[in-house]
Backbone of each chain as ProteinMPNN parsed JSONL, in Angstrom:
{"seq_chain_A": "DAKTTQPNSMESNEEEPVHLPCNHSTISGTDYIHWYRQLPSQGPEYVIHGLTSNVNNRMASLAIAEDRKSSTLILHRATLRDAAVYYCILRVINAGKSTFGDGTTLTVKP", "coords_chain_A": {"N_chain_A": [[13.959, 2.111, 8.956], [11.236, 0.393, 10.454], [10.813, -3.039, 10.016], [8.764, -5.614, 8.524], [8.076, -9.133, 8.495], [6.786, -11.662, 6.496], [5.269, -14.799, 5.577], [5.767, -16.062, 2.248], [3.643, -17.303, 0.9], [0.394, -18.774, 1.481], [-2.039, -21.364, 1.987], [-5.527, -22.086, 2.026], [-8.581, -23.768, 2.908], [-11.863, -23.289, 1.625], [-14.239, -21.687, 3.72], [-12.948, -22.321, 6.04], [-11.027, -21.253, 8.949], [-8.4, -18.798, 8.681], [-5.096, -18.062, 9.493], [-2.909, -15.55, 9.337], [0.417, -14.859, 9.652], [2.683, -12.331, 10.996], [5.828, -10.976, 11.503], [7.423, -8.542, 13.459], [9.871, -7.611, 14.781], [11.391, -5.381, 15.428], [9.719, -3.381, 16.192], [8.546, -0.292, 17.523], [7.35, 1.456, 20.47], [5.289, 3.209, 19.692], [4.423, 2.489, 17.225], [1.908, 1.621, 14.957], [0.235, -1.35, 13.915], [-0.68, -2.27, 10.776], [-2.906, -3.81, 8.459], [-3.343, -4.648, 5.085], [-5.013, -5.636, 2.049], [-4.665, -6.928, -1.272], [-6.331, -7.355, -4.197], [-6.083, -9.018, -7.408], [-4.739, -6.877, -9.886], [-5.738, -4.562, -8.733], [-5.857, -1.708, -6.479], [-4.465, -1.811, -3.153], [-6.535, -2.545, -0.256], [-7.642, -1.333, 2.883], [-7.606, -3.354, 5.798], [-7.474, -3.841, 8.654], [-6.33, -2.462, 11.812], [-4.08, -2.091, 14.636], [-2.788, -1.354, 17.956], [-1.965, -2.25, 20.611], [-3.877, -3.895, 21.823], [-5.995, -6.717, 21.012], [-8.017, -6.668, 18.063], [-11.175, -6.38, 16.452], [-13.076, -6.407, 13.462], [-15.56, -6.065, 10.84], [-14.389, -7.393, 8.777], [-12.162, -8.899, 9.641], [-10.048, -10.253, 12.293], [-7.524, -9.059, 14.5], [-4.791, -10.262, 16.105], [-2.52, -9.44, 18.536], [0.697, -10.006, 19.713], [1.834, -10.206, 23.125], [4.319, -8.999, 23.586], [4.429, -7.477, 21.379], [5.941, -8.097, 19.144], [5.085, -9.642, 17.147], [2.236, -10.383, 15.069], [-1.066, -11.532, 14.185], [-3.23, -11.935, 11.536], [-6.567, -12.758, 11.366], [-8.816, -14.496, 9.48], [-12.025, -15.434, 9.758], [-13.751, -17.212, 8.43], [-12.785, -18.335, 5.548], [-13.388, -17.189, 2.256], [-13.741, -17.594, -1.312], [-13.402, -15.091, -2.341], [-11.605, -13.974, -0.644], [-9.122, -14.547, -1.503], [-6.046, -13.204, -2.063], [-3.298, -10.838, -1.938], [-1.83, -10.281, 1.118], [-0.804, -7.67, 3.139], [1.259, -6.758, 5.799], [2.004, -3.945, 7.586], [3.922, -1.398, 9.255], [2.83, 1.488, 10.828], [4.611, 4.184, 11.303], [5.031, 6.617, 13.653], [5.444, 10.021, 12.857], [7.192, 9.414, 10.841], [6.466, 9.768, 8.253], [6.652, 8.299, 5.659], [5.162, 5.222, 4.438], [5.974, 1.935, 4.384], [5.851, -0.911, 2.356], [6.158, -4.483, 2.332], [6.675, -7.608, 0.588], [4.446, -9.106, 1.134], [1.9, -11.687, 1.847], [0.742, -14.199, -0.215], [-2.416, -15.356, -0.401], [-4.07, -18.291, -1.06], [-7.216, -19.63, -1.702], [-8.89, -22.58, -1.521], [-11.575, -24.256, -3.115]], "CA_chain_A": [[12.54, 1.751, 8.936], [10.855, -0.854, 11.09], [10.465, -3.969, 8.946], [7.908, -6.758, 8.834], [8.394, -10.368, 7.77], [5.617, -12.497, 6.302], [5.506, -15.921, 4.648], [5.457, -15.706, 0.858], [2.343, -17.808, 0.461], [-0.349, -19.697, 2.342], [-3.245, -21.922, 1.369], [-6.616, -22.382, 2.952], [-9.799, -24.287, 2.298], [-13.016, -22.406, 1.778], [-15.043, -21.768, 4.939], [-12.116, -22.601, 7.214], [-10.319, -20.053, 9.412], [-7.04, -18.581, 8.18], [-4.249, -17.255, 10.383], [-1.785, -15.006, 8.57], [1.349, -14.306, 10.639], [3.58, -11.238, 10.644], [6.835, -10.668, 12.521], [7.913, -7.148, 13.455], [10.656, -7.66, 16.022], [11.995, -4.078, 15.738], [8.631, -2.424, 16.392], [8.707, 0.572, 18.695], [6.128, 1.553, 21.263], [4.219, 4.024, 19.112], [4.118, 2.016, 15.865], [0.687, 0.869, 14.756], [0.293, -2.468, 12.979], [-1.764, -2.163, 9.798], [-3.03, -4.859, 7.449], [-4.039, -4.337, 3.848], [-5.009, -6.744, 1.103], [-4.704, -6.481, -2.658], [-6.85, -8.289, -5.196], [-5.331, -8.859, -8.664], [-4.918, -5.681, -10.725], [-6.424, -3.49, -8.009], [-5.098, -1.109, -5.404], [-4.719, -2.428, -1.851], [-7.582, -1.98, 0.574], [-7.406, -1.447, 4.314], [-8.328, -4.447, 6.462], [-7.592, -3.658, 10.095], [-5.092, -2.027, 12.44], [-4.094, -2.11, 16.09], [-1.574, -0.891, 18.637], [-1.568, -3.223, 21.628], [-4.941, -4.866, 22.109], [-6.608, -7.409, 19.868], [-9.029, -5.846, 17.405], [-12.098, -7.076, 15.558], [-14.016, -5.629, 12.651], [-16.419, -6.951, 10.043], [-13.591, -8.147, 7.811], [-11.151, -9.783, 10.208], [-9.569, -9.973, 13.646], [-6.072, -8.886, 14.606], [-4.268, -10.676, 17.397], [-1.178, -8.857, 18.709], [1.426, -10.649, 20.799], [1.996, -9.338, 24.289], [5.545, -8.196, 23.413], [4.191, -6.721, 20.129], [6.915, -8.416, 18.104], [4.41, -10.37, 16.082], [0.786, -10.259, 15.056], [-1.719, -12.501, 13.31], [-4.519, -11.555, 10.959], [-7.431, -13.931, 11.368], [-10.059, -14.492, 8.7], [-12.725, -16.492, 10.499], [-14.235, -18.208, 7.476], [-12.259, -17.885, 4.256], [-14.185, -17.386, 1.043], [-12.918, -17.475, -2.521], [-13.123, -13.667, -2.537], [-10.509, -13.564, 0.231], [-7.841, -14.833, -2.167], [-5.428, -11.901, -2.309], [-2.019, -10.645, -1.266], [-2.055, -9.589, 2.381], [0.374, -6.929, 3.578], [1.362, -6.278, 7.172], [2.968, -2.846, 7.599], [3.937, -0.615, 10.482], [2.683, 2.935, 10.666], [5.589, 4.758, 12.228], [4.669, 8.01, 13.934], [6.391, 11.054, 12.438], [8.13, 8.95, 9.813], [6.012, 10.225, 6.943], [6.4, 7.283, 4.654], [4.666, 3.909, 4.819], [6.722, 0.987, 3.55], [5.258, -2.238, 2.188], [7.002, -5.605, 1.922], [6.114, -8.396, -0.51], [3.163, -9.653, 1.548], [1.597, -13.118, 1.775], [-0.293, -14.531, -1.198], [-3.342, -16.346, 0.145], [-4.873, -19.053, -2.023], [-8.349, -20.292, -1.056], [-9.343, -23.702, -2.354], [-13.0, -24.577, -2.888]], "C_chain_A": [[12.321, 0.447, 9.695], [10.326, -1.797, 10.008], [9.501, -5.023, 9.446], [8.324, -7.939, 7.979], [7.153, -11.228, 7.717], [5.983, -13.689, 5.425], [5.09, -15.513, 3.244], [4.059, -16.12, 0.451], [1.728, -18.716, 1.518], [-1.566, -20.182, 1.579], [-4.285, -22.184, 2.444], [-7.748, -23.028, 2.174], [-10.941, -23.311, 2.57], [-13.767, -22.73, 3.061], [-14.248, -22.218, 6.162], [-11.433, -21.317, 7.677], [-8.904, -20.012, 8.839], [-6.311, -17.684, 9.166], [-3.011, -16.82, 9.596], [-0.813, -14.334, 9.542], [2.192, -13.16, 10.081], [4.547, -11.018, 11.804], [7.315, -9.242, 12.36], [8.711, -6.945, 14.724], [11.261, -6.311, 16.393], [10.943, -2.998, 15.95], [8.915, -1.554, 17.614], [7.328, 0.836, 19.3], [4.988, 2.312, 20.633], [3.832, 3.572, 17.701], [2.807, 1.241, 15.861], [0.921, -0.238, 13.73], [-0.934, -2.376, 12.071], [-1.736, -3.361, 8.878], [-3.848, -4.336, 6.272], [-4.083, -5.613, 3.003], [-5.205, -6.196, -0.302], [-5.204, -7.618, -3.545], [-6.116, -8.043, -6.514], [-5.739, -7.611, -9.434], [-5.738, -4.58, -10.051], [-5.479, -2.864, -7.004], [-5.402, -1.819, -4.097], [-5.894, -1.766, -1.139], [-7.254, -2.252, 2.039], [-8.216, -2.6, 4.893], [-8.55, -4.118, 7.933], [-6.294, -3.075, 10.619], [-5.242, -2.087, 13.959], [-2.772, -1.633, 16.651], [-1.099, -1.932, 19.644], [-2.624, -4.304, 21.827], [-5.413, -5.552, 20.839], [-7.782, -6.583, 19.351], [-9.903, -6.719, 16.522], [-12.843, -6.062, 14.707], [-14.771, -6.607, 11.753], [-15.62, -7.817, 9.07], [-12.739, -9.22, 8.474], [-10.934, -9.466, 11.682], [-8.059, -9.858, 13.604], [-5.662, -9.255, 16.012], [-2.826, -10.195, 17.489], [-0.528, -9.521, 19.908], [1.676, -9.661, 21.924], [3.252, -8.454, 24.177], [5.505, -7.368, 22.135], [5.18, -7.049, 19.019], [6.314, -9.27, 16.999], [2.908, -10.124, 16.181], [0.229, -11.274, 14.072], [-3.04, -11.937, 12.835], [-5.357, -12.816, 10.848], [-8.664, -13.67, 10.507], [-10.863, -15.679, 9.218], [-13.28, -17.581, 9.609], [-13.825, -17.744, 6.086], [-13.26, -18.161, 3.142], [-13.261, -17.222, -0.16], [-12.547, -16.017, -2.773], [-12.019, -13.157, -1.623], [-9.148, -13.877, -0.363], [-7.222, -13.518, -2.62], [-4.017, -11.929, -1.737], [-2.282, -9.8, -0.025], [-0.737, -8.966, 2.854], [0.226, -6.507, 5.039], [2.396, -5.157, 7.162], [2.886, -2.124, 8.932], [3.741, 0.856, 10.139], [3.501, 3.6, 11.764], [5.278, 6.233, 12.417], [5.816, 8.933, 13.537], [7.395, 10.598, 11.392], [7.72, 9.414, 8.44], [5.66, 9.078, 6.03], [5.865, 5.992, 5.267], [5.248, 2.899, 3.851], [6.048, -0.371, 3.558], [6.345, -3.266, 1.864], [6.349, -6.338, 0.774], [4.8, -9.073, -0.142], [3.074, -11.167, 1.452], [0.485, -13.332, 0.759], [-1.141, -15.652, -0.629], [-4.138, -16.969, -0.994], [-5.972, -19.76, -1.247], [-8.892, -21.355, -2.003], [-10.8, -24.037, -2.059], [-13.167, -25.981, -2.303]], "O_chain_A": [[13.118, -0.485, 9.592], [9.497, -1.407, 9.187], [9.427, -5.294, 10.645], [8.855, -7.773, 6.881], [6.531, -11.502, 8.744], [6.906, -13.601, 4.616], [4.17, -14.714, 3.069], [3.366, -15.387, -0.254], [2.422, -19.334, 2.326], [-2.059, -19.524, 0.663], [-3.967, -22.462, 3.6], [-7.867, -22.866, 0.96], [-10.976, -22.618, 3.586], [-13.913, -23.893, 3.437], [-14.833, -22.469, 7.215], [-11.274, -20.386, 6.887], [-8.299, -21.045, 8.553], [-6.847, -16.671, 9.615], [-2.171, -17.647, 9.239], [-1.171, -13.348, 10.188], [2.387, -13.035, 8.872], [4.126, -10.889, 12.953], [7.583, -8.79, 11.246], [8.301, -6.215, 15.627], [11.615, -6.101, 17.553], [11.261, -1.81, 15.892], [9.458, -2.026, 18.612], [6.295, 0.49, 18.726], [3.831, 2.094, 20.992], [3.0, 4.209, 17.056], [2.615, 0.321, 16.657], [1.707, -0.078, 12.797], [-2.073, -2.402, 12.537], [-0.666, -3.874, 8.551], [-4.879, -3.684, 6.434], [-3.302, -6.541, 3.212], [-5.823, -5.15, -0.501], [-4.594, -8.683, -3.633], [-5.576, -6.955, -6.715], [-6.924, -7.327, -9.61], [-6.359, -3.762, -10.73], [-4.421, -3.42, -6.707], [-6.489, -2.376, -3.94], [-6.21, -0.6, -1.374], [-6.662, -3.277, 2.379], [-9.374, -2.8, 4.524], [-9.687, -4.116, 8.405], [-5.261, -3.172, 9.957], [-6.348, -2.128, 14.496], [-1.774, -1.521, 15.939], [0.02, -2.436, 19.55], [-2.301, -5.482, 21.98], [-5.251, -5.032, 19.735], [-8.453, -5.888, 20.115], [-9.428, -7.68, 15.918], [-13.198, -4.983, 15.182], [-14.636, -7.823, 11.89], [-16.108, -8.844, 8.596], [-12.602, -10.323, 7.944], [-11.541, -8.552, 12.241], [-7.398, -10.482, 12.774], [-6.114, -8.653, 16.986], [-2.006, -10.504, 16.624], [-1.118, -9.594, 20.986], [1.723, -8.449, 21.714], [3.248, -7.305, 24.618], [6.45, -6.636, 21.841], [5.24, -6.319, 18.029], [6.989, -9.581, 16.018], [2.387, -9.717, 17.219], [0.954, -11.808, 13.232], [-3.871, -11.513, 13.638], [-4.909, -13.823, 10.299], [-9.444, -12.754, 10.767], [-10.41, -16.819, 9.119], [-13.282, -18.752, 9.988], [-14.455, -16.854, 5.515], [-13.889, -19.218, 3.092], [-12.128, -16.761, -0.024], [-11.498, -15.734, -3.352], [-11.542, -12.035, -1.796], [-8.124, -13.511, 0.213], [-7.787, -12.805, -3.45], [-3.597, -12.915, -1.132], [-2.886, -8.731, -0.111], [0.291, -9.636, 2.954], [-0.804, -5.971, 5.447], [3.542, -5.382, 6.774], [1.891, -2.232, 9.648], [4.414, 1.394, 9.26], [3.155, 3.588, 12.945], [5.266, 7.004, 11.457], [6.983, 8.675, 13.831], [8.347, 11.317, 11.089], [8.552, 9.452, 7.535], [4.498, 8.901, 5.665], [6.08, 5.706, 6.445], [5.04, 2.993, 2.641], [5.716, -0.915, 4.611], [7.332, -2.947, 1.201], [5.544, -5.752, 0.049], [4.102, -9.57, -1.026], [4.018, -11.841, 1.041], [-0.582, -12.725, 0.855], [-0.655, -16.76, -0.402], [-4.787, -16.277, -1.779], [-5.698, -20.417, -0.243], [-9.295, -21.065, -3.129], [-11.211, -24.094, -0.9], [-14.291, -26.414, -2.05]]}, "seq_chain_B": "DGGITQSPKYLFRKEGQNVTLSCEQNLNHDAMYWYRQDPGQGLRLIYYSQIVNDFQKGDIAEGYSVSREKKESFPLTVTSAQKNPTAFYLCASRRTVNTGELFFGEGSRLTVL", "coords_chain_B": {"N_chain_B": [[-19.309, 10.13, -4.25], [-16.569, 9.773, -1.971], [-13.11, 9.474, -2.754], [-10.197, 8.151, -4.439], [-8.925, 9.013, -7.55], [-7.314, 7.738, -10.277], [-5.67, 8.393, -13.317], [-4.34, 7.919, -16.648], [-5.947, 4.647, -16.844], [-4.664, 2.698, -18.304], [-1.639, 2.991, -20.13], [0.391, 3.584, -22.874], [3.634, 4.129, -23.997], [6.367, 5.437, -25.914], [9.825, 4.591, -25.68], [11.913, 6.9, -23.962], [10.182, 9.018, -23.804], [8.592, 11.414, -21.727], [6.136, 10.871, -19.201], [3.068, 11.656, -17.65], [1.263, 10.809, -14.814], [-1.943, 10.971, -13.444], [-3.345, 11.836, -10.252], [-6.005, 12.249, -8.199], [-7.731, 13.312, -5.305], [-10.677, 13.439, -3.29], [-10.998, 13.436, -0.602], [-10.182, 15.15, 1.269], [-7.669, 14.78, 2.36], [-4.462, 15.238, 3.863], [-2.0, 13.954, 3.352], [-0.277, 12.338, 0.684], [0.67, 9.693, -1.58], [2.907, 7.953, -3.81], [3.303, 4.804, -5.267], [5.176, 2.121, -6.704], [4.649, -0.92, -8.45], [5.921, -3.962, -9.381], [5.497, -6.945, -11.401], [4.336, -9.63, -9.426], [5.496, -8.671, -7.13], [5.92, -6.633, -4.132], [4.805, -3.352, -2.974], [6.606, -0.438, -3.762], [7.857, 2.578, -2.476], [7.716, 5.675, -4.092], [7.5, 8.585, -4.08], [6.339, 10.865, -1.543], [3.952, 13.07, -0.024], [3.422, 15.313, 2.533], [1.954, 17.543, 2.902], [0.465, 20.362, 1.201], [2.552, 21.772, -1.328], [4.829, 20.522, -0.467], [7.047, 17.785, -0.586], [8.593, 14.557, -0.358], [11.335, 12.359, -1.154], [10.901, 8.889, -1.759], [11.778, 5.445, -1.541], [12.607, 4.792, -4.107], [13.086, 7.03, -5.899], [14.511, 7.973, -8.099], [14.5, 9.132, -11.428], [11.882, 9.888, -11.448], [9.406, 12.486, -10.952], [7.484, 14.797, -8.97], [4.687, 16.928, -8.08], [2.984, 19.134, -5.817], [0.776, 21.115, -5.863], [-1.819, 21.623, -5.272], [-4.126, 20.593, -2.739], [-5.716, 18.473, -3.461], [-4.466, 17.127, -5.514], [-1.849, 15.168, -6.911], [0.285, 14.736, -9.048], [2.338, 12.42, -10.901], [5.336, 12.325, -12.655], [6.89, 10.316, -14.957], [10.011, 10.173, -15.98], [12.299, 10.307, -18.802], [14.631, 9.466, -17.768], [14.17, 7.365, -16.121], [15.003, 4.107, -15.893], [13.66, 1.666, -16.233], [10.657, 1.849, -16.763], [8.23, 0.498, -17.117], [5.485, -0.616, -15.404], [3.126, -1.074, -12.672], [1.412, 1.56, -11.301], [0.586, 3.039, -8.262], [-1.458, 5.262, -6.475], [-1.964, 6.807, -3.338], [-3.712, 8.018, -0.421], [-3.863, 9.62, 2.797], [-5.33, 10.661, 5.894], [-3.645, 12.319, 7.564], [-0.051, 12.267, 7.824], [0.3, 10.891, 10.131], [-2.096, 9.831, 10.962], [-4.929, 7.713, 10.45], [-5.957, 5.361, 7.869], [-4.461, 4.129, 4.805], [-5.791, 5.071, 1.697], [-6.296, 3.76, -1.455], [-5.937, 4.361, -4.998], [-7.148, 2.943, -8.128], [-5.057, 2.349, -9.691], [-2.517, 2.783, -12.27], [-1.474, 1.426, -15.244], [1.506, 1.351, -16.798], [3.084, 0.941, -19.841], [6.04, 0.759, -21.52], [7.174, 0.952, -24.743]], "CA_chain_B": [[-18.559, 9.302, -3.311], [-15.202, 10.184, -1.811], [-12.137, 8.465, -3.13], [-9.013, 8.544, -5.201], [-9.061, 8.718, -8.972], [-6.073, 7.737, -11.044], [-5.844, 8.281, -14.771], [-5.23, 6.925, -17.235], [-5.839, 3.304, -16.269], [-3.629, 2.046, -19.109], [-0.896, 3.98, -20.89], [1.507, 3.048, -23.646], [4.499, 5.199, -24.438], [7.64, 5.044, -26.512], [11.0, 4.819, -24.843], [12.481, 8.242, -24.076], [9.159, 10.041, -23.612], [8.095, 11.642, -20.372], [4.723, 10.521, -19.026], [2.525, 12.139, -16.376], [0.111, 10.073, -14.293], [-2.763, 11.846, -12.619], [-3.938, 11.313, -9.038], [-6.867, 13.25, -7.577], [-8.527, 12.794, -4.189], [-11.662, 14.371, -2.721], [-11.171, 12.994, 0.785], [-9.621, 16.204, 2.126], [-6.493, 14.239, 3.044], [-3.23, 16.019, 3.736], [-0.863, 13.162, 2.878], [-0.467, 11.559, -0.537], [1.798, 8.788, -1.825], [3.003, 7.194, -5.053], [4.009, 3.537, -5.176], [5.372, 1.352, -7.931], [4.56, -2.346, -8.217], [6.324, -4.829, -10.489], [4.76, -8.22, -11.337], [4.666, -10.579, -8.371], [6.248, -8.049, -6.041], [5.173, -5.714, -3.283], [4.789, -1.944, -3.356], [7.787, 0.344, -3.389], [7.48, 3.981, -2.372], [8.442, 6.559, -5.006], [7.474, 9.899, -3.45], [5.176, 11.139, -0.726], [3.749, 14.474, 0.298], [2.706, 15.429, 3.806], [1.107, 18.728, 2.879], [0.606, 21.092, -0.053], [3.836, 22.418, -1.608], [5.907, 19.796, 0.191], [7.108, 16.367, -0.905], [9.874, 13.913, -0.045], [11.659, 11.152, -1.911], [10.756, 7.595, -1.125], [12.907, 4.53, -1.693], [13.023, 4.623, -5.514], [12.661, 8.286, -6.534], [15.312, 8.325, -9.28], [13.779, 9.009, -12.689], [10.512, 10.338, -11.24], [9.224, 13.783, -10.327], [6.113, 15.047, -8.528], [4.364, 18.264, -7.606], [1.798, 19.148, -4.953], [0.341, 22.508, -5.866], [-3.158, 21.639, -4.679], [-4.311, 19.513, -1.773], [-6.412, 17.344, -4.069], [-3.788, 16.584, -6.68], [-0.443, 14.779, -6.696], [0.683, 14.048, -10.285], [3.657, 11.793, -10.978], [5.926, 12.293, -13.985], [7.906, 9.299, -15.193], [10.874, 10.834, -16.954], [13.097, 9.426, -19.661], [15.774, 8.988, -16.982], [13.785, 6.134, -15.415], [15.561, 3.068, -16.767], [12.723, 0.568, -16.464], [9.418, 2.46, -16.291], [7.038, -0.343, -17.251], [5.083, -1.064, -14.072], [1.795, -0.691, -12.173], [1.639, 2.674, -10.4], [-0.529, 3.221, -7.333], [-1.502, 6.481, -5.689], [-2.71, 6.618, -2.099], [-3.774, 9.184, 0.455], [-4.161, 9.357, 4.212], [-5.781, 11.911, 6.498], [-2.364, 12.999, 7.763], [0.991, 11.224, 7.824], [0.28, 10.158, 11.393], [-3.429, 9.337, 11.327], [-5.795, 7.129, 9.442], [-5.428, 4.329, 7.013], [-4.208, 4.512, 3.421], [-6.796, 4.797, 0.67], [-5.601, 3.621, -2.731], [-6.643, 4.397, -6.26], [-7.197, 1.666, -8.825], [-3.776, 2.115, -10.345], [-2.255, 3.078, -13.687], [-0.492, 0.464, -15.776], [2.32, 1.992, -17.822], [3.92, 0.058, -20.651], [6.927, 1.495, -22.417], [7.463, 0.073, -25.871]], "C_chain_B": [[-17.131, 9.792, -3.201], [-14.256, 9.083, -2.214], [-10.97, 9.049, -3.88], [-9.192, 8.103, -6.648], [-7.706, 8.809, -9.639], [-6.413, 7.656, -12.529], [-4.522, 8.53, -15.469], [-5.047, 5.568, -16.57], [-4.74, 2.508, -16.987], [-2.955, 3.112, -19.965], [0.267, 3.29, -21.588], [2.329, 4.227, -24.138], [5.758, 4.634, -25.067], [8.755, 5.367, -25.543], [11.52, 6.24, -25.056], [11.476, 9.359, -23.894], [8.838, 10.179, -22.137], [6.589, 11.341, -20.337], [4.256, 11.071, -17.684], [1.268, 11.361, -16.026], [-0.63, 10.973, -13.312], [-3.275, 11.12, -11.384], [-4.706, 12.444, -8.369], [-7.64, 12.6, -6.44], [-9.481, 13.868, -3.69], [-11.995, 13.986, -1.287], [-10.694, 14.045, 1.784], [-8.426, 15.703, 2.95], [-5.27, 15.113, 2.809], [-2.128, 15.244, 3.031], [-1.218, 12.364, 1.622], [0.819, 10.824, -0.884], [1.723, 8.236, -3.242], [3.851, 5.961, -4.802], [4.144, 2.942, -6.572], [5.278, -0.123, -7.569], [4.946, -3.09, -9.484], [5.657, -6.194, -10.316], [5.261, -9.136, -10.227], [5.403, -9.991, -7.185], [5.36, -7.111, -5.233], [5.262, -4.286, -3.788], [6.066, -1.266, -2.896], [7.452, 1.831, -3.49], [8.358, 4.851, -3.259], [8.599, 7.943, -4.369], [6.268, 9.954, -2.514], [5.14, 12.614, -0.369], [2.925, 14.555, 1.572], [1.709, 16.576, 3.784], [1.353, 19.438, 1.55], [1.965, 21.791, -0.117], [5.007, 21.763, -0.891], [5.882, 18.361, -0.289], [8.512, 15.849, -0.609], [10.073, 12.676, -0.913], [11.371, 9.916, -1.071], [11.99, 6.751, -1.391], [13.44, 4.427, -3.119], [12.663, 5.855, -6.333], [13.39, 8.597, -7.846], [14.528, 8.089, -10.57], [12.322, 9.429, -12.606], [10.511, 11.758, -10.701], [7.747, 13.963, -9.972], [5.942, 16.531, -8.247], [3.142, 18.153, -6.71], [1.36, 20.603, -4.794], [-1.04, 22.683, -5.258], [-3.301, 20.446, -3.744], [-4.865, 18.263, -2.444], [-5.582, 16.565, -5.075], [-2.319, 16.299, -6.417], [0.032, 14.018, -7.945], [2.119, 13.53, -10.227], [4.131, 11.81, -12.425], [7.018, 11.23, -14.02], [8.795, 9.847, -16.302], [11.652, 9.813, -17.77], [14.324, 8.894, -18.928], [15.448, 7.71, -16.209], [14.115, 4.962, -16.33], [14.567, 1.962, -17.112], [11.331, 0.993, -16.003], [8.169, 1.585, -16.388], [6.686, -0.939, -15.903], [3.634, -0.653, -13.821], [2.032, 0.39, -11.116], [0.388, 2.932, -9.564], [-0.366, 4.513, -6.552], [-2.335, 6.208, -4.444], [-2.765, 7.93, -1.333], [-4.14, 8.738, 1.859], [-4.505, 10.69, 4.853], [-4.596, 12.837, 6.828], [-1.305, 11.907, 7.752], [0.919, 10.376, 9.077], [-1.073, 9.589, 11.763], [-4.135, 8.712, 10.144], [-5.114, 6.05, 8.634], [-5.198, 4.884, 5.617], [-5.394, 4.132, 2.55], [-6.08, 4.796, -0.665], [-6.532, 3.861, -3.906], [-6.572, 3.028, -6.927], [-5.936, 1.388, -9.633], [-3.733, 2.534, -11.802], [-1.179, 2.122, -14.172], [0.217, 1.1, -16.955], [3.161, 0.943, -18.531], [4.738, 0.91, -21.602], [7.409, 0.549, -23.5], [8.868, 0.318, -26.426]], "O_chain_B": [[-16.53, 10.185, -4.201], [-14.551, 7.9, -2.042], [-10.78, 10.263, -3.947], [-9.564, 6.963, -6.925], [-7.034, 9.838, -9.57], [-7.327, 6.939, -12.935], [-3.673, 9.26, -14.957], [-4.095, 5.366, -15.816], [-3.992, 1.753, -16.366], [-3.613, 4.024, -20.464], [1.018, 2.524, -20.985], [1.781, 5.209, -24.639], [6.16, 3.504, -24.789], [8.658, 6.271, -24.713], [11.566, 6.728, -26.185], [11.857, 10.528, -23.833], [8.813, 9.198, -21.394], [5.877, 11.537, -21.323], [4.971, 10.963, -16.688], [0.334, 11.262, -16.822], [-0.029, 11.642, -12.472], [-3.601, 9.935, -11.446], [-4.129, 13.472, -8.015], [-8.144, 11.486, -6.577], [-9.145, 15.052, -3.667], [-13.116, 14.18, -0.817], [-10.791, 13.851, 2.996], [-8.204, 16.142, 4.079], [-5.064, 15.653, 1.722], [-1.402, 15.802, 2.209], [-2.305, 11.796, 1.512], [1.915, 11.264, -0.535], [0.641, 8.069, -3.805], [4.937, 6.027, -4.226], [3.355, 3.214, -7.477], [5.76, -0.54, -6.517], [4.357, -2.868, -10.542], [5.29, -6.561, -9.2], [6.46, -9.385, -10.107], [5.886, -10.728, -6.325], [4.217, -6.834, -5.596], [5.736, -4.039, -4.897], [6.544, -1.493, -1.785], [6.843, 2.282, -4.461], [9.586, 4.782, -3.194], [9.719, 8.405, -4.149], [5.309, 9.198, -2.667], [6.155, 13.309, -0.406], [1.862, 13.943, 1.677], [0.741, 16.587, 4.546], [2.329, 19.151, 0.857], [2.462, 22.321, 0.877], [6.06, 22.379, -0.726], [4.809, 17.768, -0.394], [9.485, 16.604, -0.61], [9.114, 12.037, -1.347], [11.567, 9.898, 0.144], [13.106, 7.266, -1.46], [14.584, 4.025, -3.328], [12.0, 5.734, -7.362], [12.911, 9.42, -8.627], [13.969, 7.014, -10.789], [11.598, 9.336, -13.597], [11.476, 12.196, -10.075], [6.871, 13.361, -10.593], [6.911, 17.288, -8.185], [2.361, 17.208, -6.82], [1.546, 21.224, -3.748], [-1.386, 23.765, -4.785], [-2.664, 19.412, -3.944], [-4.537, 17.141, -2.06], [-5.954, 15.454, -5.452], [-1.628, 17.093, -5.778], [0.166, 12.795, -7.907], [2.989, 14.124, -9.591], [3.415, 11.363, -13.32], [7.948, 11.247, -13.213], [8.357, 9.966, -17.446], [11.658, 8.62, -17.467], [14.985, 7.975, -19.41], [16.351, 7.047, -15.698], [13.559, 4.846, -17.422], [14.644, 1.384, -18.197], [10.869, 0.541, -14.955], [7.147, 1.914, -15.787], [7.478, -1.678, -15.318], [3.006, 0.018, -14.639], [2.763, 0.169, -10.15], [-0.72, 3.03, -10.091], [0.709, 4.82, -6.038], [-3.307, 5.455, -4.499], [-1.966, 8.836, -1.568], [-4.652, 7.64, 2.077], [-4.028, 11.734, 4.411], [-4.568, 13.995, 6.412], [-1.646, 10.726, 7.678], [1.423, 9.253, 9.092], [-1.191, 8.919, 12.789], [-3.963, 9.126, 8.998], [-3.901, 5.848, 8.694], [-5.676, 5.967, 5.282], [-5.932, 3.029, 2.647], [-5.337, 5.728, -0.976], [-7.735, 3.608, -3.837], [-6.015, 2.08, -6.374], [-5.778, 0.303, -10.193], [-4.758, 2.628, -12.476], [-0.104, 2.025, -13.578], [-0.396, 1.359, -17.991], [3.862, 0.157, -17.894], [4.195, 1.685, -22.389], [7.974, -0.509, -23.221], [9.277, -0.34, -27.383]]}, "name": "protein", "num_of_chains": 2, "seq": "DAKTTQPNSMESNEEEPVHLPCNHSTISGTDYIHWYRQLPSQGPEYVIHGLTSNVNNRMASLAIAEDRKSSTLILHRATLRDAAVYYCILRVINAGKSTFGDGTTLTVKPDGGITQSPKYLFRKEGQNVTLSCEQNLNHDAMYWYRQDPGQGLRLIYYSQIVNDFQKGDIAEGYSVSREKKESFPLTVTSAQKNPTAFYLCASRRTVNTGELFFGEGSRLTVL"}
């Protein structure tokens, strides 16, 4: 399985941008990079995904390195509701399963 | 509204009893997944199913069993062979194994006394 590596925890101040990094040095050409987040005692929710180009949606932006070995999830203005565990995973074509790591716990300070 | 429904939300059982957790989706998704989550940890894959009447073991399948007789349903049985069954169990689905994002249910918290 292609693996991802994320920092265990990060802190941010409210209304400031947050950059959450993810390393995926063994990514192959057809693997999509997906981000999910999980609020306490809830199931994860989809945030964003991309293949090669940077992506934006209403929740966040995803910046993908040119060699695709790393990516960064960008929350433009963190709110207290963004405090969650953020997971970066690879969707491997034809692999069937989707494997999660331990993610990054984001704390947002008022 | 389309989504995934897991039941029960909370479940208490005595050691040695089998327990079945329900997962139903009305999203018309082919692929379904079961994950286990222990406190402070990430998700670990138990079983997944790419299509009706087919399923594969994930990373921690020992002590668990599943069935996929209908597209909408993917129940998980936690058997007495599972040594440490107390955990938060999450069901998810995806349009196919190769397309779309994962949609998760709200989870079932199993406590074995």
